[in-house]
N, C-alpha and C positions, 0 to 999 in steps of 0.2 A: 341779429338785428336789435333785439331787446338789450338795453343797457341800463345798468343801475350803478350810478357813479357817486361815490362818497368823497367827502373832503372835510377838512377842519381839524383833524387830529394833530397832535403835537405833544410837546413836553411842557408840563405845568407843575408848579409847586403845590403841595397839599394846601387845600383851602381855596385854590384858584378855580377858574372857570374855563370851559371850552364850549364851542358851538359847532356841532357836526351838521353837515347837510347831506342829503341824499336825493338824487334826481333820477326818475325813471323815464325812459324814452324808448320809442320804437315799438310800442305795443300795437296790436292790430286794431283797426277801426272797429268799433263796436264792443271792444273789451271794457271790462269794468274792474277797477282796482279795489279789491275787497279789503286788503290789509296792507299797511306798510309799517315797518317797525325796525327795531335794532336788537341785535344780539352781540355778545362779546365773548371772547375766548382769551383767557389768561394763560401764560406758559404753564404747561403741565396739567391743565384743567380742561374739562369739557366745555363746549360752547353753551352759554346760558342766555336765557331771555333777559332783556332789559326793559323794553317798552314797545308798545304798538298803538296804532290808531286804526279804527275800521272806517268803512265808507260813511257811516253815520256820524262820525266824529267822536265816537266813544274811545276813550283812552284807557290803557292798562299799563301799569308800571310795576316792575319787580319791587318787592318790599325793600330790597337792599338799596334802591335808588329813589324810592318814593320820598318826596319832600325835598329832594336835591336836584333831580332831573325833571325837565318838562319837555313835552312835544308840541310842535306846531306844524301846520300844513298850509300850503298856499291854496288859493282859490281854485286852481286847476287840478288840485289833488294829486299832482305828480312830483312834488317836491316836499320833502320832510326834513325838519330840523329837530335836533336834539340839543337842548340847552342843558349843559352839565355844570352845576354849581357845587361849591364846597367839595371839590374832588378830593378823594383820599387814595392812599397807596393801593388799596384793594380794588380800585377802579382801573388800575393799569391793565390793559388788554388791547387786543385788536378788535375793533368794533366793526361789525358787518351790518349793512342795511339789507333788509329783506322785504320782498313784496310778493303778495299773492294776487294773481290776476285771473279773472274769469273771462274766457274768450266769448265770442258771439254765441257759441253753443253751450255755454256755461261750464266748459271744462276748465278746471283750475290748473294754473301753472305757477310755479314758485321760482323766484329769481333772487339771486344774491349778488351783492356788490363785492368788490375786490378786497375790501377791508381798509381801515385806516387806524394807524397806531395811536393810542393814547397812553402816555406815560406820565405818571404822577410821582414826583419826588417828595421825599420826606423833608 
């Protein structure tokens, strides 16, 4: 029932921009979204952290994207955007949205989106 849907990936030239979105739906009444963020996985590499925002609005960005990527969240706190500027070839990866949700009993559950491909050409 819980769905985490990403969109916005595509092919862009180096120096260009993309805006990814992630929407979480279907969580139980009384749940609390503790974290939403983005990870990415390039071919032949491990999945790595990109950015996150917690319930209080605190943001954390990987050093590799800090200054180029920014996060934003809607007032309902169930949709997350990743604005990616000055994209470089090393940003090419499948980007996955991630959410950590506490249910009514404070049990944490982690959810992942299906991934969206970002390809940056030189």
